[in-house]
C-alpha positions in Angstrom: -88.0 -17.3 145.8 -84.2 -17.8 145.7 -83.5 -15.0 148.3 -86.0 -16.5 150.9 -84.6 -19.0 153.4 -85.4 -22.6 152.4 -86.8 -23.4 155.8 -89.1 -20.5 155.8 -90.5 -21.5 152.4 -91.0 -25.1 153.5 -92.7 -24.0 156.7 -95.1 -21.7 154.9 -95.8 -24.5 152.3 -96.6 -27.1 155.1 -98.8 -24.6 156.8 -100.7 -24.0 153.5 -101.0 -27.8 153.0 -102.5 -28.0 156.5 -105.0 -25.3 155.7 -106.0 -26.9 152.4 -106.3 -30.4 154.0 -108.5 -29.0 156.8 -110.7 -27.0 154.3 -111.0 -30.1 152.0 -112.3 -32.1 154.9 -114.8 -29.5 155.9 -116.1 -29.0 152.3 -115.7 -32.7 151.4 -113.4 -32.0 148.5 -110.3 -34.2 147.6 -107.2 -32.4 148.9 -105.3 -33.8 145.9 -107.1 -31.4 143.6 -106.6 -28.4 145.8 -102.9 -29.1 146.0 -102.7 -29.1 142.2 -104.8 -26.0 141.9 -102.6 -24.2 144.5 -99.4 -25.2 142.6 -100.8 -24.0 139.3 -101.8 -20.7 140.9 -98.3 -19.9 142.2 -96.4 -21.7 139.4 -94.5 -18.5 138.4 -92.8 -18.4 141.9 -91.4 -22.0 141.6 -89.7 -22.1 138.2 -87.1 -24.9 138.1 -87.1 -25.4 141.9 -84.9 -28.5 142.4 -85.5 -28.8 146.2 -89.3 -28.9 145.6 -88.8 -31.6 143.0 -86.7 -33.7 145.3 -89.4 -33.4 148.1 -92.1 -34.3 145.5 -90.1 -37.4 144.4 -89.7 -38.6 147.9 -93.4 -38.3 148.5 -94.4 -40.3 145.4 -91.8 -43.0 146.2 -93.2 -43.4 149.7 -96.8 -43.6 148.3 -95.9 -46.5 146.0 -93.7 -48.2 148.6 -96.6 -48.2 151.1 -98.9 -49.5 148.3 -96.4 -52.3 147.6 -96.6 -53.3 151.3 -100.2 -54.3 150.7 -99.3 -56.9 148.0 -97.5 -60.0 149.3 -96.8 -62.3 146.4 -99.7 -64.7 147.3 -102.2 -61.9 147.3 -101.1 -60.6 143.9 -101.5 -64.0 142.4 -104.9 -64.6 144.0 -106.3 -61.2 143.1 -105.1 -61.4 139.4 -107.1 -64.6 138.9 -110.4 -63.0 139.9 -110.1 -59.4 138.5 -108.1 -59.8 135.3 -111.1 -59.9 132.9 -112.4 -56.6 134.2 -108.8 -55.2 134.4 -108.2 -55.9 130.7 -111.6 -54.4 129.8 -110.6 -51.3 131.7 -107.3 -51.0 129.9 -108.8 -51.6 126.5 -111.6 -49.1 126.9 -109.9 -46.3 128.9 -106.2 -46.6 127.9 -106.7 -48.1 124.4 -109.7 -45.9 123.6 -108.1 -42.7 124.7 -104.9 -43.6 122.8 -107.1 -44.2 119.7 -108.7 -40.7 120.0 -105.3 -39.1 120.5 -104.1 -40.7 117.3 -107.2 -39.4 115.4 -106.2 -35.9 116.5 -102.8 -36.3 114.9 -100.6 -37.1 117.9 -97.6 -39.4 117.4 -97.7 -42.9 118.9 -95.7 -42.1 122.0 -97.7 -38.9 122.8 -100.9 -40.8 122.2 -99.8 -43.6 124.5 -99.0 -41.0 127.2 -102.5 -39.4 126.8 -104.0 -42.9 127.0 -102.1 -43.6 130.2 -103.2 -40.3 131.7 -106.8 -41.2 130.9 -106.5 -44.8 132.2 -106.6 -45.1 135.9 -109.2 -44.1 138.5 -107.7 -42.2 141.5 -107.1 -44.5 144.4 -106.7 -41.7 146.9 -110.0 -40.0 145.9 -111.8 -43.3 145.8 -110.7 -44.3 149.3 -111.6 -40.8 150.7 -115.0 -40.8 149.0 -115.9 -44.4 150.1 -115.1 -43.5 153.7 -116.9 -40.1 153.6 -120.0 -41.4 152.0 -120.1 -44.4 154.4 -120.0 -46.9 151.5 -117.0 -49.1 152.7 -119.4 -51.9 153.6 -121.3 -51.8 150.2 -121.0 -54.8 147.9 -119.5 -52.9 145.1 -116.6 -51.7 147.3 -114.7 -55.0 147.0 -114.9 -54.8 143.2 -113.9 -51.2 143.1 -110.9 -51.8 145.3 -109.9 -54.9 143.4 -109.9 -53.0 140.1 -108.0 -50.1 141.6 -105.4 -52.7 142.8 -105.2 -54.1 139.2 -104.6 -50.5 137.9 -102.0 -49.9 140.7 -100.1 -53.0 139.6 -100.1 -51.8 136.0 -99.2 -48.3 136.9 -95.5 -48.8 137.7 -94.9 -50.7 134.5 -96.6 -48.1 132.4 -94.7 -45.2 134.0 -91.4 -47.1 133.5 -92.2 -47.6 129.8 -93.1 -43.9 129.3 -90.1 -42.7 131.3 -87.8 -44.8 129.1 -89.3 -44.0 125.6 -90.7 -40.5 125.8 -89.0 -38.4 123.2 -87.6 -41.4 121.3 -89.4 -41.5 118.0 -88.0 -44.9 116.9 -88.8 -47.9 119.0 -86.7 -50.8 117.8 -87.2 -54.4 118.8 -83.8 -54.3 120.6 -84.8 -51.2 122.6 -88.1 -52.8 123.6 -86.5 -56.1 124.4 -83.9 -54.4 126.6 -86.7 -52.4 128.4 -88.6 -55.6 129.1 -85.5 -57.3 130.3 -84.8 -54.5 132.8 -88.3 -54.6 134.2 -88.2 -58.3 134.5 -84.8 -58.2 136.2 -85.9 -55.5 138.7 -89.1 -57.4 139.5 -87.4 -60.8 139.8 -84.7 -59.3 142.1 -87.4 -58.0 144.4 -89.3 -61.3 144.4 -86.2 -63.3 145.1 -85.0 -61.0 147.9 -88.4 -60.9 149.4 -89.0 -64.6 149.3 -85.5 -65.8 150.3 -84.4 -62.8 152.4 -87.0 -60.6 154.0 -89.4 -63.4 154.6 -86.9 -64.7 157.2 -86.9 -61.3 159.0 -90.3 -61.7 160.5 -89.0 -62.2 164.1 -86.4 -59.4 163.7 -89.1 -56.9 162.5 -91.5 -58.0 165.3 -88.8 -57.6 167.9 -87.6 -54.2 166.9 -90.7 -52.6 165.2 -90.9 -49.9 167.9 -87.2 -49.0 167.6 -86.2 -45.7 166.1 -84.0 -47.4 163.5 -86.9 -49.3 161.8 -88.1 -46.3 159.7 -84.5 -45.9 158.5 -84.6 -49.5 157.2 -87.9 -49.1 155.4 -87.3 -45.6 153.9 -83.7 -46.6 153.0 -85.0 -49.7 151.1 -87.7 -47.6 149.4 -85.3 -44.9 148.2 -82.5 -47.3 147.4 -84.6 -49.6 145.2 -86.3 -46.6 143.6 -82.8 -45.2 142.8 -81.7 -48.6 141.3 -84.7 -48.4 139.0 -83.7 -44.9 137.9 -80.1 -46.2 137.3 -81.6 -48.8 135.0 -83.5 -46.2 133.1 -86.9 -47.1 134.6 -89.3 -45.2 136.8 -88.7 -44.8 140.5 -92.2 -45.8 141.3 -91.7 -49.3 139.9 -88.6 -49.6 142.2 -90.5 -48.2 145.2 -93.5 -50.5 144.6 -91.3 -53.6 144.3 -89.4 -52.6 147.5 -92.8 -52.5 149.3 -93.6 -56.0 147.9 -90.2 -57.1 149.1 -90.7 -55.9 152.6 -94.3 -57.2 152.7 -92.9 -60.8 152.8 -91.9 -60.2 156.4 -95.6 -60.4 157.3 -95.4 -57.1 159.1 -96.9 -54.8 156.5 -99.4 -53.0 158.8 -96.8 -52.2 161.4 -94.3 -50.9 158.9 -97.0 -48.9 157.1 -98.0 -47.3 160.5 -94.4 -46.2 160.9 -94.2 -44.5 157.5 -97.7 -42.9 157.1 -96.7 -39.7 158.9 -93.6 -39.3 156.7 -95.7 -40.0 153.6 -98.4 -37.5 154.7 -95.8 -34.8 155.1 -94.0 -35.4 151.8 -96.8 -36.5 149.4 -98.6 -33.1 149.1 -95.3 -31.7 147.7 -95.7 -34.0 144.7 -99.2 -32.7 143.8 -98.2 -29.2 144.5 -95.1 -29.6 142.3 -97.1 -31.1 139.5 -99.4 -28.1 139.8 -96.4 -25.7 139.4 -95.6 -27.4 136.1 -99.0 -26.4 134.6 -98.6 -23.1 132.9 -102.2 -22.1 132.3 -101.1 -18.8 130.8 -99.6 -20.8 127.8 -103.2 -21.6 126.6 -104.9 -24.9 126.2 -104.4 -26.9 123.0 -106.4 -29.8 121.6 -109.7 -28.5 122.9 -111.7 -30.9 120.7 -109.6 -33.8 122.0 -110.2 -32.7 125.5 -114.0 -32.8 125.0 -113.8 -36.3 123.4 -111.6 -37.7 126.1 -113.7 -36.2 129.0 -116.7 -37.9 127.5 -114.7 -41.2 127.1 -113.6 -40.8 130.7 -117.2 -40.8 131.9 -118.6 -43.4 129.5 -115.6 -45.7 129.6 -115.5 -46.0 133.4 -119.2 -46.5 133.7 -119.1 -49.3 131.1 -116.1 -50.9 132.8 -117.6 -50.6 136.3 -121.0 -52.0 135.2 -119.8 -54.9 133.0 -116.9 -55.7 135.3 -119.2 -55.8 138.4 -121.7 -58.0 136.6 -118.8 -60.4 135.8 -117.9 -60.1 139.5 -121.4 -61.3 140.5 -123.1 -58.1 141.5 -126.6 -57.0 140.7 -127.4 -54.4 137.9 -128.1 -51.7 140.4 -124.9 -52.2 142.3 -123.0 -52.5 139.1 -124.2 -49.1 137.9 -123.4 -47.6 141.3 -119.8 -49.0 140.9 -119.4 -47.6 137.4 -120.6 -44.1 138.4 -118.1 -44.2 141.3 -114.9 -44.6 139.2 -114.8 -41.6 136.8 -112.3 -39.5 138.8 -108.7 -39.4 137.7 -105.9 -38.3 140.1 -102.5 -39.2 141.4 -101.6 -41.8 138.7 -102.6 -39.5 135.9 -100.6 -36.7 137.5 -97.5 -39.0 137.7 -97.8 -39.8 134.0 -98.5 -36.2 133.1 -95.3 -35.0 134.9 -93.4 -37.0 132.3 -95.1 -35.4 129.3 -93.8 -32.5 127.3 -94.8 -29.0 128.6 -97.6 -28.6 126.0 -99.2 -31.9 127.0 -98.6 -31.2 130.7 -100.8 -28.2 130.6 -103.5 -30.2 128.8 -103.1 -33.1 131.2 -103.5 -30.9 134.3 -106.7 -29.4 133.0 -108.0 -32.9 132.0 -107.2 -34.3 135.5 -109.0 -31.4 137.3 -112.1 -31.7 135.0 -112.5 -35.5 135.3 -111.7 -35.4 139.1 -114.5 -32.8 139.8 -117.0 -34.6 137.5 -116.0 -37.9 139.2 -116.5 -36.6 142.7 -120.0 -35.3 141.7 -121.0 -38.6 140.1 -119.7 -40.5 143.1 -122.0 -38.5 145.3 -125.0 -39.0 143.0 -124.3 -42.7 142.3 -126.8 -44.2 144.9 -129.7 -42.0 143.7 -129.0 -42.6 140.0 -128.7 -46.4 140.7 -132.0 -46.3 142.6 -133.7 -44.5 139.7 -132.3 -46.9 137.2 -133.6 -49.9 139.2 -137.1 -48.4 139.6 -137.4 -47.0 136.1 -135.7 -49.6 133.9 -135.7 -52.8 135.9 -139.2 -52.3 137.3 -137.9 -53.5 140.7 -138.3 -52.0 144.2 -135.5 -49.8 145.3 -133.3 -52.6 146.8 -131.1 -55.2 145.2 -132.7 -58.4 143.9 -133.1 -61.1 146.6 -131.7 -63.7 144.2 -128.3 -61.9 144.0 -125.3 -63.1 145.9 -124.7 -59.6 147.3 -127.1 -57.0 148.6 -126.6 -53.3 149.1 
């Protein structure tokens, strides 16, 4: 690929991304999975392609920056009070449980934690796409699903920073861990202070110039700059990008800023999933097949339990709670981000795991209403509707 002009390669890739996105919409498949599959299929053509990696990094930075825009400080505090029991159950079952299985198969603590983190989070992008396509955005379980996804998205940057800092270091001293926590606190505190005392006062400025051509420069510059600061501190760029979004959300103009950046994100983000696919060398063979089977089973059971129990705590009916649990099995972008930090052997394993759980999750999402109806009729001996004494109805 070195002898082909860069612009020609990029143009062909964008055309391929367009074709994949169009096909995924027609066949109702998550485009994220198809980007990864395409990358894996042509991985031999993109060995150590630095420009592709840079484009991928920009895409993932913008994804988490836009995510941060959705979390003003007051919203983060209010949300954490309501969803934290379900969030901790989710982390214990899916991150902790997967880590325990990896340890049983002989992996070291850091590798096991990496596997646990890959197995932890439901894909936000697949969830949003499926909720919209299946016309379930108004369903009572959607609020719970989105709240739990937000909890996972808040945990994600911290987990990535931890793994990026310690992977390959076999000895984790108290001093090392203390310094890592101090860096994360400093980066977060800096964003909170600048957001509250600085950007919060720019509301009128943003409102006045939001349509100007220099506003995307401010937003993207802040995203890339704070992400770069995080890297300079030895942390993950997505933590910096997320906190930059939180910072700018204090202007109260998140929706307008997001509208400016969505086209840029939509152009650059496919490069991340494609690049991740190119790091999967399927020809190298798949190791830990037994661990794969155990963790895929945990991926299904763990999320169903989390969704069911968490939804019951959230005040939803048994039928709706089961529907929520069956709708959260798919893994995606967060797992791919973690997997990109893993050693090559685990990266191949992780890519296959992500694809398997994503396809199973998409299937269960589509079947969730029918299974929940059967469950209510067969086991609860109720008509196929939610109990009238519930706070929410389907």
